[in-house]
All heavy atoms as a GROMACS GRO file, in nm:
protein
  627
    1MET      N    1  13.525  12.166   2.113
    1MET     CA    2  13.575  12.272   2.193
    1MET      C    3  13.730  12.261   2.198
    1MET      O    4  13.781  12.155   2.206
    1MET     CB    5  13.516  12.265   2.333
    1MET     CG    6  13.561  12.376   2.426
    1MET     SD    7  13.468  12.365   2.580
    1MET     CE    8  13.597  12.413   2.693
    2GLN      N    9  13.794  12.376   2.197
    2GLN     CA   10  13.942  12.382   2.200
    2GLN      C   11  13.982  12.470   2.314
    2GLN      O   12  13.925  12.572   2.345
    2GLN     CB   13  14.004  12.437   2.072
    2GLN     CG   14  13.994  12.349   1.953
    2GLN     CD   15  14.069  12.403   1.835
    2GLN    OE1   16  14.103  12.526   1.834
    2GLN    NE2   17  14.094  12.321   1.734
    3ILE      N   18  14.090  12.422   2.384
    3ILE     CA   19  14.155  12.507   2.489
    3ILE      C   20  14.303  12.494   2.473
    3ILE      O   21  14.354  12.394   2.424
    3ILE     CB   22  14.110  12.468   2.630
    3ILE    CG1   23  14.149  12.325   2.661
    3ILE    CG2   24  13.960  12.488   2.650
    3ILE    CD1   25  14.140  12.299   2.810
    4SER      N   26  14.375  12.589   2.527
    4SER     CA   27  14.523  12.583   2.523
    4SER      C   28  14.575  12.488   2.632
    4SER      O   29  14.504  12.463   2.730
    4SER     CB   30  14.579  12.723   2.541
    4SER     OG   31  14.560  12.764   2.680
    5VAL      N   32  14.692  12.441   2.609
    5VAL     CA   33  14.751  12.345   2.706
    5VAL      C   34  14.771  12.415   2.841
    5VAL      O   35  14.761  12.353   2.946
    5VAL     CB   36  14.884  12.288   2.652
    5VAL    CG1   37  14.994  12.388   2.639
    5VAL    CG2   38  14.929  12.171   2.734
    6THR      N   39  14.805  12.548   2.838
    6THR     CA   40  14.817  12.621   2.962
    6THR      C   41  14.687  12.625   3.043
    6THR      O   42  14.689  12.598   3.166
    6THR     CB   43  14.864  12.765   2.931
    6THR    OG1   44  14.977  12.758   2.846
    6THR    CG2   45  14.901  12.839   3.060
    7GLU      N   46  14.581  12.654   2.976
    7GLU     CA   47  14.447  12.654   3.041
    7GLU      C   48  14.410  12.514   3.090
    7GLU      O   49  14.354  12.496   3.198
    7GLU     CB   50  14.338  12.706   2.950
    7GLU     CG   51  14.206  12.719   3.009
    7GLU     CD   52  14.097  12.770   2.913
    7GLU    OE1   53  14.132  12.809   2.800
    7GLU    OE2   54  13.979  12.774   2.956
    8PHE      N   55  14.440  12.413   3.010
    8PHE     CA   56  14.409  12.273   3.046
    8PHE      C   57  14.481  12.237   3.176
    8PHE      O   58  14.426  12.177   3.268
    8PHE     CB   59  14.444  12.176   2.938
    8PHE     CG   60  14.425  12.035   2.974
    8PHE    CD1   61  14.297  11.979   2.975
    8PHE    CD2   62  14.527  11.951   3.009
    8PHE    CE1   63  14.270  11.849   3.009
    8PHE    CE2   64  14.503  11.816   3.045
    8PHE     CZ   65  14.376  11.766   3.044
    9LYS      N   66  14.613  12.271   3.184
    9LYS     CA   67  14.690  12.240   3.307
    9LYS      C   68  14.634  12.314   3.427
    9LYS      O   69  14.631  12.253   3.539
    9LYS     CB   70  14.836  12.282   3.287
    9LYS     CG   71  14.905  12.189   3.193
    9LYS     CD   72  15.056  12.210   3.167
    9LYS     CE   73  15.126  12.328   3.214
    9LYS     NZ   74  15.266  12.341   3.170
   10ALA      N   75  14.582  12.431   3.409
   10ALA     CA   76  14.528  12.504   3.524
   10ALA      C   77  14.390  12.455   3.570
   10ALA      O   78  14.358  12.464   3.688
   10ALA     CB   79  14.521  12.655   3.490
   11LYS      N   80  14.316  12.400   3.475
   11LYS     CA   81  14.173  12.364   3.505
   11LYS      C   82  14.143  12.216   3.474
   11LYS      O   83  14.026  12.184   3.453
   11LYS     CB   84  14.077  12.453   3.425
   11LYS     CG   85  14.096  12.597   3.448
   11LYS     CD   86  14.001  12.672   3.356
   11LYS     CE   87  14.013  12.821   3.371
   11LYS     NZ   88  13.929  12.896   3.277
   12CYS      N   89  14.244  12.129   3.472
   12CYS     CA   90  14.215  11.993   3.420
   12CYS      C   91  14.111  11.915   3.501
   12CYS      O   92  14.033  11.844   3.443
   12CYS     CB   93  14.346  11.917   3.412
   12CYS     SG   94  14.422  11.873   3.571
   13THR      N   95  14.106  11.929   3.631
   13THR     CA   96  14.002  11.856   3.710
   13THR      C   97  13.865  11.897   3.671
   13THR      O   98  13.778  11.808   3.644
   13THR     CB   99  14.026  11.881   3.861
   13THR    OG1  100  14.160  11.846   3.894
   13THR    CG2  101  13.930  11.797   3.942
   14SER      N  102  13.840  12.028   3.661
   14SER     CA  103  13.704  12.071   3.621
   14SER      C  104  13.673  12.036   3.477
   14SER      O  105  13.561  12.006   3.444
   14SER     CB  106  13.685  12.222   3.647
   14SER     OG  107  13.771  12.295   3.565
   15ILE      N  108  13.773  12.037   3.392
   15ILE     CA  109  13.756  12.001   3.252
   15ILE      C  110  13.715  11.853   3.242
   15ILE      O  111  13.624  11.818   3.163
   15ILE     CB  112  13.884  12.032   3.168
   15ILE    CG1  113  13.902  12.183   3.159
   15ILE    CG2  114  13.875  11.966   3.033
   15ILE    CD1  115  14.032  12.225   3.100
   16PHE      N  116  13.779  11.770   3.316
   16PHE     CA  117  13.744  11.624   3.317
   16PHE      C  118  13.598  11.605   3.363
   16PHE      O  119  13.525  11.523   3.311
   16PHE     CB  120  13.837  11.543   3.401
   16PHE     CG  121  13.969  11.519   3.336
   16PHE    CD1  122  14.086  11.530   3.409
   16PHE    CD2  123  13.979  11.476   3.203
   16PHE    CE1  124  14.213  11.507   3.349
   16PHE    CE2  125  14.104  11.452   3.143
   16PHE     CZ  126  14.217  11.464   3.218
   17ARG      N  127  13.558  11.682   3.466
   17ARG     CA  128  13.420  11.671   3.509
   17ARG      C  129  13.324  11.714   3.399
   17ARG      O  130  13.217  11.647   3.381
   17ARG     CB  131  13.395  11.761   3.632
   17ARG     CG  132  13.454  11.699   3.759
   17ARG     CD  133  13.408  11.777   3.884
   17ARG     NE  134  13.498  11.749   3.994
   17ARG     CZ  135  13.579  11.834   4.049
   17ARG    NH1  136  13.586  11.957   4.002
   17ARG    NH2  137  13.658  11.798   4.146
   18ASP      N  138  13.357  11.819   3.328
   18ASP     CA  139  13.270  11.867   3.218
   18ASP      C  140  13.264  11.761   3.107
   18ASP      O  141  13.155  11.738   3.054
   18ASP     CB  142  13.323  11.997   3.161
   18ASP     CG  143  13.307  12.114   3.257
   18ASP    OD1  144  13.226  12.102   3.354
   18ASP    OD2  145  13.374  12.216   3.236
   19ILE      N  146  13.371  11.698   3.074
   19ILE     CA  147  13.373  11.595   2.974
   19ILE      C  148  13.288  11.479   3.017
   19ILE      O  149  13.211  11.426   2.934
   19ILE     CB  150  13.521  11.550   2.944
   19ILE    CG1  151  13.597  11.658   2.875
   19ILE    CG2  152  13.525  11.420   2.860
   19ILE    CD1  153  13.751  11.634   2.863
   20GLU      N  154  13.296  11.446   3.140
   20GLU     CA  155  13.214  11.332   3.196
   20GLU      C  156  13.064  11.363   3.189
   20GLU      O  157  12.984  11.283   3.148
   20GLU     CB  158  13.257  11.301   3.340
   20GLU     CG  159  13.185  11.183   3.399
   20GLU     CD  160  13.236  11.156   3.540
   20GLU    OE1  161  13.287  11.248   3.604
   20GLU    OE2  162  13.214  11.042   3.587
   21LYS      N  163  13.028  11.488   3.227
   21LYS     CA  164  12.886  11.525   3.226
   21LYS      C  165  12.831  11.544   3.089
   21LYS      O  166  12.725  11.493   3.055
   21LYS     CB  167  12.868  11.659   3.301
   21LYS     CG  168  12.870  11.648   3.452
   21LYS     CD  169  12.852  11.787   3.511
   21LYS     CE  170  12.870  11.783   3.657
   21LYS     NZ  171  12.865  11.926   3.711
   22GLN      N  172  12.902  11.616   3.002
   22GLN     CA  173  12.851  11.650   2.872
   22GLN      C  174  12.873  11.545   2.765
   22GLN      O  175  12.818  11.552   2.659
   22GLN     CB  176  12.912  11.782   2.827
   22GLN     CG  177  12.882  11.898   2.917
   22GLN     CD  178  12.960  12.026   2.878
   22GLN    OE1  179  13.024  12.030   2.775
   22GLN    NE2  180  12.944  12.128   2.959
   23LYS      N  181  12.959  11.450   2.791
   23LYS     CA  182  12.993  11.344   2.696
   23LYS      C  183  13.045  11.402   2.563
   23LYS      O  184  13.009  11.356   2.456
   23LYS     CB  185  12.871  11.254   2.675
   23LYS     CG  186  12.812  11.192   2.796
   23LYS     CD  187  12.902  11.086   2.852
   23LYS     CE  188  12.828  11.015   2.966
   23LYS     NZ  189  12.915  10.973   3.066
   24LYS      N  190  13.126  11.506   2.573
   24LYS     CA  191  13.182  11.570   2.455
   24LYS      C  192  13.335  11.566   2.464
   24LYS      O  193  13.388  11.570   2.571
   24LYS     CB  194  13.132  11.711   2.439
   24LYS     CG  195  12.984  11.720   2.408
   24LYS     CD  196  12.949  11.864   2.389
   24LYS     CE  197  12.800  11.875   2.356
   24LYS     NZ  198  12.754  12.013   2.337
   25SER      N  199  13.401  11.564   2.351
   25SER     CA  200  13.549  11.565   2.352
   25SER      C  201  13.598  11.709   2.357
   25SER      O  202  13.528  11.805   2.327
   25SER     CB  203  13.604  11.491   2.228
   25SER     OG  204  13.562  11.558   2.113
   26ILE      N  205  13.726  11.720   2.390
   26ILE     CA  206  13.790  11.854   2.389
   26ILE      C  207  13.926  11.843   2.326
   26ILE      O  208  13.998  11.743   2.344
   26ILE     CB  209  13.801  11.905   2.538
   26ILE    CG1  210  13.852  12.050   2.542
   26ILE    CG2  211  13.888  11.818   2.624
   26ILE    CD1  212  13.833  12.111   2.677
   27GLU      N  213  13.963  11.941   2.250
   27GLU     CA  214  14.093  11.944   2.182
   27GLU      C  215  14.185  12.036   2.256
   27GLU      O  216  14.149  12.150   2.285
   27GLU     CB  217  14.076  11.989   2.038
   27GLU     CG  218  13.991  11.894   1.953
   27GLU     CD  219  13.960  11.955   1.816
   27GLU    OE1  220  13.972  12.079   1.797
   27GLU    OE2  221  13.922  11.877   1.729
   28ILE      N  222  14.304  11.988   2.289
   28ILE     CA  223  14.400  12.073   2.358
   28ILE      C  224  14.501  12.118   2.256
   28ILE      O  225  14.557  12.044   2.175
   28ILE     CB  226  14.472  11.988   2.468
   28ILE    CG1  227  14.366  11.932   2.563
   28ILE    CG2  228  14.572  12.067   2.544
   28ILE    CD1  229  14.411  11.829   2.660
   29THR      N  230  14.530  12.247   2.260
   29THR     CA  231  14.619  12.307   2.158
   29THR      C  232  14.745  12.371   2.219
   29THR      O  233  14.741  12.410   2.337
   29THR     CB  234  14.544  12.417   2.078
   29THR    OG1  235  14.508  12.520   2.168
   29THR    CG2  236  14.421  12.358   2.008
   30ARG      N  237  14.848  12.377   2.146
   30ARG     CA  238  14.969  12.446   2.172
   30ARG      C  239  15.001  12.536   2.052
   30ARG      O  240  15.023  12.482   1.945
   30ARG     CB  241  15.084  12.356   2.207
   30ARG     CG  242  15.214  12.436   2.239
   30ARG     CD  243  15.334  12.343   2.267
   30ARG     NE  244  15.310  12.274   2.394
   30ARG     CZ  245  15.339  12.148   2.412
   30ARG    NH1  246  15.386  12.075   2.319
   30ARG    NH2  247  15.316  12.093   2.532
   31ARG      N  248  15.000  12.665   2.072
   31ARG     CA  249  15.024  12.765   1.969
   31ARG      C  250  14.932  12.742   1.850
   31ARG      O  251  14.968  12.745   1.735
   31ARG     CB  252  15.168  12.755   1.924
   31ARG     CG  253  15.266  12.798   2.028
   31ARG     CD  254  15.410  12.806   1.975
   31ARG     NE  255  15.500  12.811   2.087
   31ARG     CZ  256  15.585  12.714   2.118
   31ARG    NH1  257  15.590  12.608   2.046
   31ARG    NH2  258  15.665  12.727   2.226
   32GLY      N  259  14.804  12.712   1.881
   32GLY     CA  260  14.700  12.695   1.779
   32GLY      C  261  14.699  12.557   1.710
   32GLY      O  262  14.616  12.528   1.625
   33LYS      N  263  14.795  12.467   1.748
   33LYS     CA  264  14.802  12.335   1.688
   33LYS      C  265  14.751  12.232   1.786
   33LYS      O  266  14.784  12.233   1.898
   33LYS     CB  267  14.949  12.308   1.655
   33LYS     CG  268  14.970  12.202   1.552
   33LYS     CD  269  15.122  12.198   1.519
   33LYS     CE  270  15.149  12.083   1.433
   33LYS     NZ  271  15.292  12.071   1.404
   34ILE      N  272  14.661  12.141   1.738
   34ILE     CA  273  14.605  12.038   1.827
   34ILE      C  274  14.713  11.940   1.862
   34ILE      O  275  14.778  11.882   1.775
   34ILE     CB  276  14.487  11.967   1.758
   34ILE    CG1  277  14.373  12.069   1.729
   34ILE    CG2  278  14.437  11.854   1.845
   34ILE    CD1  279  14.259  12.010   1.645
   35ILE      N  280  14.730  11.923   1.995
   35ILE     CA  281  14.832  11.827   2.040
   35ILE      C  282  14.767  11.703   2.107
   35ILE      O  283  14.834  11.600   2.125
   35ILE     CB  284  14.932  11.891   2.135
   35ILE    CG1  285  14.862  11.949   2.257
   35ILE    CG2  286  15.015  11.995   2.061
   35ILE    CD1  287  14.962  11.993   2.369
   36ALA      N  288  14.643  11.718   2.148
   36ALA     CA  289  14.574  11.602   2.212
   36ALA      C  290  14.422  11.624   2.204
   36ALA      O  291  14.373  11.732   2.194
   36ALA     CB  292  14.614  11.590   2.360
   37ILE      N  293  14.354  11.511   2.207
   37ILE     CA  294  14.209  11.510   2.217
   37ILE      C  295  14.167  11.427   2.337
   37ILE      O  296  14.212  11.310   2.344
   37ILE     CB  297  14.144  11.458   2.088
   37ILE    CG1  298  14.186  11.544   1.967
   37ILE    CG2  299  13.993  11.448   2.099
   37ILE    CD1  300  14.139  11.488   1.833
   38VAL      N  301  14.089  11.483   2.425
   38VAL     CA  302  14.042  11.412   2.544
   38VAL      C  303  13.892  11.390   2.519
   38VAL      O  304  13.818  11.479   2.490
   38VAL     CB  305  14.062  11.494   2.673
   38VAL    CG1  306  14.014  11.417   2.794
   38VAL    CG2  307  14.209  11.527   2.684
   39GLN      N  308  13.850  11.264   2.537
   39GLN     CA  309  13.708  11.229   2.514
   39GLN      C  310  13.665  11.126   2.615
   39GLN      O  311  13.749  11.051   2.668
   39GLN     CB  312  13.690  11.180   2.375
   39GLN     CG  313  13.762  11.054   2.337
   39GLN     CD  314  13.748  11.020   2.190
   39GLN    OE1  315  13.718  11.103   2.112
   39GLN    NE2  316  13.772  10.896   2.160
   40PRO      N  317  13.535  11.120   2.641
   40PRO     CA  318  13.486  11.020   2.733
   40PRO      C  319  13.500  10.881   2.674
   40PRO      O  320  13.506  10.867   2.546
   40PRO     CB  321  13.341  11.058   2.756
   40PRO     CG  322  13.302  11.140   2.636
   40PRO     CD  323  13.428  11.207   2.592
   41PRO      N  324  13.508  10.778   2.749
   41PRO     CA  325  13.522  10.641   2.694
   41PRO      C  326  13.399  10.605   2.615
   41PRO      O  327  13.286  10.650   2.647
   41PRO     CB  328  13.542  10.552   2.816
   41PRO     CG  329  13.485  10.630   2.932
   41PRO     CD  330  13.501  10.778   2.894
   42ALA      N  331  13.417  10.521   2.521
   42ALA     CA  332  13.305  10.470   2.438
   42ALA      C  333  13.214  10.381   2.520
   42ALA      O  334  13.269  10.304   2.605
   42ALA     CB  335  13.356  10.395   2.319
   43ASP      N  336  13.086  10.386   2.500
   43ASP     CA  337  12.996  10.297   2.569
   43ASP      C  338  13.003  10.161   2.502
   43ASP      O  339  12.962  10.146   2.385
   43ASP     CB  340  12.857  10.354   2.564
   43ASP     CG  341  12.756  10.270   2.645
   43ASP    OD1  342  12.801  10.188   2.724
   43ASP    OD2  343  12.634  10.287   2.621
   44THR      N  344  13.053  10.062   2.579
   44THR     CA  345  13.068   9.930   2.523
   44THR      C  346  12.940   9.847   2.529
   44THR      O  347  12.927   9.741   2.466
   44THR     CB  348  13.182   9.849   2.593
   44THR    OG1  349  13.147   9.840   2.730
   44THR    CG2  350  13.311   9.922   2.577
   45GLY      N  351  12.849   9.892   2.612
   45GLY     CA  352  12.722   9.818   2.633
   45GLY      C  353  12.735   9.704   2.728
   45GLY      O  354  12.642   9.632   2.756
   46ILE      N  355  12.858   9.682   2.779
   46ILE     CA  356  12.879   9.576   2.875
   46ILE      C  357  12.848   9.631   3.016
   46ILE      O  358  12.911   9.723   3.061
   46ILE     CB  359  13.024   9.526   2.868
   46ILE    CG1  360  13.053   9.463   2.730
   46ILE    CG2  361  13.052   9.420   2.974
   46ILE    CD1  362  13.197   9.424   2.707
   47VAL      N  363  12.757   9.567   3.082
   47VAL     CA  364  12.728   9.601   3.219
   47VAL      C  365  12.816   9.516   3.309
   47VAL      O  366  12.812   9.390   3.297
   47VAL     CB  367  12.577   9.573   3.251
   47VAL    CG1  368  12.545   9.607   3.392
   47VAL    CG2  369  12.490   9.649   3.150
   48PRO      N  370  12.899   9.576   3.395
   48PRO     CA  371  12.996   9.498   3.476
   48PRO      C  372  12.930   9.385   3.556
   48PRO      O  373  12.984   9.278   3.564
   48PRO     CB  374  13.055   9.602   3.571
   48PRO     CG  375  13.040   9.731   3.498
   48PRO     CD  376  12.913   9.722   3.419
   49GLU      N  377  12.808   9.409   3.605
   49GLU     CA  378  12.743   9.306   3.680
   49GLU      C  379  12.711   9.182   3.592
   49GLU      O  380  12.711   9.072   3.639
   49GLU     CB  381  12.607   9.359   3.744
   49GLU     CG  382  12.632   9.461   3.846
   49GLU     CD  383  12.652   9.605   3.790
   49GLU    OE1  384  12.610   9.629   3.677
   49GLU    OE2  385  12.717   9.685   3.859
   50HIS      N  386  12.684   9.204   3.465
   50HIS     CA  387  12.655   9.093   3.376
   50HIS      C  388  12.785   9.028   3.325
   50HIS      O  389  12.790   8.908   3.301
   50HIS     CB  390  12.575   9.140   3.254
   50HIS     CG  391  12.440   9.189   3.291
   50HIS    ND1  392  12.383   9.292   3.225
   50HIS    CD2  393  12.353   9.153   3.388
   50HIS    CE1  394  12.259   9.320   3.280
   50HIS    NE2  395  12.245   9.235   3.380
   51PHE      N  396  12.887   9.108   3.312
   51PHE     CA  397  13.019   9.056   3.262
   51PHE      C  398  13.079   8.966   3.365
   51PHE      O  399  13.129   8.858   3.334
   51PHE     CB  400  13.107   9.173   3.226
   51PHE     CG  401  13.245   9.126   3.173
   51PHE    CD1  402  13.253   9.069   3.050
   51PHE    CD2  403  13.355   9.140   3.248
   51PHE    CE1  404  13.372   9.026   2.999
   51PHE    CE2  405  13.477   9.096   3.202
   51PHE     CZ  406  13.486   9.037   3.077
   52LEU      N  407  13.081   9.012   3.490
   52LEU     CA  408  13.144   8.931   3.596
   52LEU      C  409  13.058   8.808   3.619
   52LEU      O  410  12.938   8.816   3.639
   52LEU     CB  411  13.156   9.009   3.727
   52LEU     CG  412  13.245   9.128   3.716
   52LEU    CD1  413  13.242   9.210   3.848
   52LEU    CD2  414  13.391   9.091   3.692
   53GLY      N  415  13.117   8.696   3.609
   53GLY     CA  416  13.042   8.569   3.631
   53GLY      C  417  12.977   8.513   3.507
   53GLY      O  418  12.909   8.414   3.513
   54CYS      N  419  12.999   8.577   3.391
   54CYS     CA  420  12.930   8.530   3.270
   54CYS      C  421  12.983   8.392   3.228
   54CYS      O  422  12.916   8.319   3.150
   54CYS     CB  423  12.940   8.633   3.158
   54CYS     SG  424  13.111   8.653   3.091
   55LEU      N  425  13.103   8.353   3.273
   55LEU     CA  426  13.154   8.222   3.239
   55LEU      C  427  13.134   8.119   3.348
   55LEU      O  428  13.191   8.008   3.343
   55LEU     CB  429  13.307   8.234   3.206
   55LEU     CG  430  13.335   8.319   3.080
   55LEU    CD1  431  13.489   8.335   3.063
   55LEU    CD2  432  13.274   8.264   2.955
   56HIS      N  433  13.060   8.156   3.448
   56HIS     CA  434  13.035   8.066   3.560
   56HIS      C  435  12.974   7.934   3.511
   56HIS      O  436  12.882   7.934   3.428
   56HIS     CB  437  12.943   8.131   3.659
   56HIS     CG  438  12.917   8.049   3.785
   56HIS    ND1  439  13.015   8.029   3.877
   56HIS    CD2  440  12.804   7.988   3.824
   56HIS    CE1  441  12.966   7.950   3.973
   56HIS    NE2  442  12.836   7.928   3.947
   57ASP      N  443  13.027   7.827   3.558
   57ASP     CA  444  12.980   7.683   3.524
   57ASP      C  445  13.009   7.649   3.377
   57ASP      O  446  12.939   7.565   3.319
   57ASP     CB  447  12.827   7.672   3.549
   57ASP     CG  448  12.798   7.667   3.698
   57ASP    OD1  449  12.886   7.629   3.777
   57ASP    OD2  450  12.683   7.706   3.736
   58THR      N  451  13.104   7.715   3.313
   58THR     CA  452  13.137   7.678   3.174
   58THR      C  453  13.267   7.601   3.169
   58THR      O  454  13.302   7.548   3.059
   58THR     CB  455  13.147   7.801   3.085
   58THR    OG1  456  13.251   7.889   3.134
   58THR    CG2  457  13.018   7.877   3.079
   59LEU      N  458  13.342   7.593   3.274
   59LEU     CA  459  13.471   7.527   3.277
   59LEU      C  460  13.454   7.393   3.344
   59LEU      O  461  13.395   7.384   3.455
   59LEU     CB  462  13.577   7.613   3.348
   59LEU     CG  463  13.716   7.560   3.355
   59LEU    CD1  464  13.772   7.555   3.213
   59LEU    CD2  465  13.802   7.647   3.445
   60THR      N  466  13.510   7.290   3.284
   60THR     CA  467  13.504   7.161   3.347
   60THR      C  468  13.643   7.097   3.353
   60THR      O  469  13.729   7.126   3.263
   60THR     CB  470  13.412   7.056   3.269
   60THR    OG1  471  13.460   7.047   3.135
   60THR    CG2  472  13.269   7.106   3.268
   61PHE      N  473  13.670   7.020   3.453
   61PHE     CA  474  13.798   6.951   3.469
   61PHE      C  475  13.772   6.802   3.445
   61PHE      O  476  13.679   6.745   3.494
   61PHE     CB  477  13.855   6.975   3.608
   61PHE     CG  478  13.905   7.110   3.631
   61PHE    CD1  479  13.826   7.205   3.698
   61PHE    CD2  480  14.034   7.150   3.589
   61PHE    CE1  481  13.869   7.328   3.720
   61PHE    CE2  482  14.076   7.277   3.610
   61PHE     CZ  483  13.995   7.369   3.679
   62HIS      N  484  13.859   6.746   3.363
   62HIS     CA  485  13.849   6.602   3.336
   62HIS      C  486  13.955   6.527   3.419
   62HIS      O  487  14.058   6.580   3.449
   62HIS     CB  488  13.872   6.578   3.185
   62HIS     CG  489  13.767   6.635   3.100
   62HIS    ND1  490  13.640   6.574   3.084
   62HIS    CD2  491  13.762   6.751   3.027
   62HIS    CE1  492  13.566   6.649   3.008
   62HIS    NE2  493  13.636   6.759   2.971
   63GLN      N  494  13.922   6.407   3.447
   63GLN     CA  495  14.011   6.322   3.528
   63GLN      C  496  14.146   6.314   3.461
   63GLN      O  497  14.157   6.291   3.342
   63GLN     CB  498  13.950   6.182   3.542
   63GLN     CG  499  14.018   6.092   3.637
   63GLN     CD  500  14.006   6.138   3.780
   63GLN    OE1  501  13.915   6.209   3.819
   63GLN    NE2  502  14.096   6.091   3.864
   64GLY      N  503  14.252   6.335   3.540
   64GLY     CA  504  14.390   6.321   3.486
   64GLY      C  505  14.436   6.443   3.406
   64GLY      O  506  14.536   6.434   3.337
   65TRP      N  507  14.373   6.556   3.417
   65TRP     CA  508  14.414   6.676   3.339
   65TRP      C  509  14.555   6.720   3.372
   65TRP      O  510  14.625   6.777   3.292
   65TRP     CB  511  14.319   6.790   3.359
   65TRP     CG  512  14.316   6.845   3.502
   65TRP    CD1  513  14.238   6.804   3.608
   65TRP    CD2  514  14.396   6.949   3.557
   65TRP    NE1  515  14.263   6.875   3.722
   65TRP    CE2  516  14.365   6.965   3.694
   65TRP    CE3  517  14.500   7.030   3.506
   65TRP    CZ2  518  14.428   7.058   3.771
   65TRP    CZ3  519  14.557   7.125   3.585
   65TRP    CH2  520  14.524   7.135   3.715
   66GLN      N  521  14.603   6.690   3.498
   66GLN     CA  522  14.732   6.735   3.539
   66GLN      C  523  14.844   6.632   3.511
   66GLN      O  524  14.959   6.661   3.530
   66GLN     CB  525  14.733   6.774   3.690
   66GLN     CG  526  14.734   6.655   3.781
   66GLN     CD  527  14.593   6.598   3.811
   66GLN    OE1  528  14.497   6.623   3.742
   66GLN    NE2  529  14.584   6.511   3.913
   67ASP      N  530  14.805   6.512   3.464
   67ASP     CA  531  14.904   6.411   3.435
   67ASP      C  532  14.990   6.452   3.312
   67ASP      O  533  14.941   6.516   3.222
   67ASP     CB  534  14.834   6.276   3.401
   67ASP     CG  535  14.763   6.221   3.523
   67ASP    OD1  536  14.790   6.264   3.637
   67ASP    OD2  537  14.668   6.140   3.502
   68PRO      N  538  15.119   6.409   3.312
   68PRO     CA  539  15.203   6.440   3.199
   68PRO      C  540  15.152   6.368   3.070
   68PRO      O  541  15.087   6.268   3.079
   68PRO     CB  542  15.341   6.385   3.238
   68PRO     CG  543  15.326   6.320   3.373
   68PRO     CD  544  15.184   6.338   3.419
   69LEU      N  545  15.176   6.431   2.959
   69LEU     CA  546  15.137   6.372   2.831
   69LEU      C  547  15.226   6.251   2.795
   69LEU      O  548  15.346   6.249   2.821
   69LEU     CB  549  15.148   6.476   2.716
   69LEU     CG  550  15.055   6.593   2.726
   69LEU    CD1  551  15.093   6.691   2.613
   69LEU    CD2  552  14.910   6.552   2.716
   70GLY      N  553  15.163   6.147   2.738
   70GLY     CA  554  15.244   6.036   2.692
   70GLY      C  555  15.301   6.069   2.557
   70GLY      O  556  15.274   6.174   2.501
   71GLU      N  557  15.385   5.978   2.506
   71GLU     CA  558  15.449   6.005   2.375
   71GLU      C  559  15.346   6.025   2.264
   71GLU      O  560  15.365   6.113   2.182
   71GLU     CB  561  15.538   5.884   2.343
   71GLU     CG  562  15.647   5.914   2.242
   71GLU     CD  563  15.742   6.026   2.282
   71GLU    OE1  564  15.782   6.029   2.396
   71GLU    OE2  565  15.778   6.106   2.196
   72ASP      N  566  15.240   5.950   2.264
   72ASP     CA  567  15.135   5.965   2.157
   72ASP      C  568  15.069   6.100   2.163
   72ASP      O  569  15.051   6.169   2.061
   72ASP     CB  570  15.027   5.856   2.174
   72ASP     CG  571  15.083   5.716   2.157
   72ASP    OD1  572  15.200   5.704   2.115
   72ASP    OD2  573  15.010   5.623   2.191
   73GLU      N  574  15.030   6.144   2.285
   73GLU     CA  575  14.964   6.276   2.299
   73GLU      C  576  15.056   6.391   2.265
   73GLU      O  577  15.018   6.494   2.216
   73GLU     CB  578  14.904   6.292   2.439
   73GLU     CG  579  14.788   6.201   2.470
   73GLU     CD  580  14.837   6.080   2.548
   73GLU    OE1  581  14.956   6.066   2.578
   73GLU    OE2  582  14.748   5.996   2.582
   74TRP      N  583  15.184   6.377   2.302
   74TRP     CA  584  15.284   6.483   2.280
   74TRP      C  585  15.297   6.514   2.128
   74TRP      O  586  15.295   6.625   2.091
   74TRP     CB  587  15.418   6.441   2.340
   74TRP     CG  588  15.517   6.552   2.322
   74TRP    CD1  589  15.621   6.556   2.237
   74TRP    CD2  590  15.523   6.673   2.399
   74TRP    NE1  591  15.690   6.675   2.251
   74TRP    CE2  592  15.630   6.748   2.351
   74TRP    CE3  593  15.443   6.730   2.498
   74TRP    CZ2  594  15.668   6.871   2.400
   74TRP    CZ3  595  15.478   6.851   2.550
   74TRP    CH2  596  15.586   6.921   2.500
   75GLU      N  597  15.299   6.412   2.049
   75GLU     CA  598  15.305   6.432   1.904
   75GLU      C  599  15.180   6.501   1.850
   75GLU      O  600  15.192   6.592   1.766
   75GLU     CB  601  15.326   6.298   1.829
   75GLU     CG  602  15.463   6.237   1.853
   75GLU     CD  603  15.571   6.328   1.807
   75GLU    OE1  604  15.562   6.383   1.696
   75GLU    OE2  605  15.675   6.336   1.878
   76VAL      N  606  15.064   6.467   1.900
   76VAL     CA  607  14.940   6.527   1.855
   76VAL      C  608  14.935   6.678   1.895
   76VAL      O  609  14.889   6.758   1.821
   76VAL     CB  610  14.819   6.452   1.912
   76VAL    CG1  611  14.688   6.523   1.889
   76VAL    CG2  612  14.816   6.309   1.858
   77CYS      N  613  14.985   6.709   2.011
   77CYS     CA  614  14.980   6.843   2.061
   77CYS      C  615  15.083   6.942   2.003
   77CYS      O  616  15.073   7.060   2.029
   77CYS     CB  617  14.996   6.848   2.214
   77CYS     SG  618  14.853   6.769   2.298
   78LYS      N  619  15.174   6.893   1.927
   78LYS     CA  620  15.280   6.980   1.863
   78LYS      C  621  15.214   7.079   1.770
   78LYS      O  622  15.129   7.056   1.697
   78LYS     CB  623  15.383   6.895   1.794
   78LYS     CG  624  15.487   6.839   1.889
   78LYS     CD  625  15.598   6.777   1.811
   78LYS     CE  626  15.702   6.723   1.902
   78LYS     NZ  627  15.809   6.660   1.829
   0.00000   0.00000   0.00000
């Protein structure tokens, strides 16, 4: 679907609602030339509830992690 930039400016809120409901993109034109395409975000398949906390219990701290590196370790870490 194509609409002019003037119409988009006048009706942008309702256009965004339509894009969200219909899951279709819209082309915005100026003098018949496409200047922008507005589309709904791609479905990533990531459910926020599953994403948050997915790294829980995967990080461990080792004794002395905050101690400065010695000369031997500094050379290895370069």
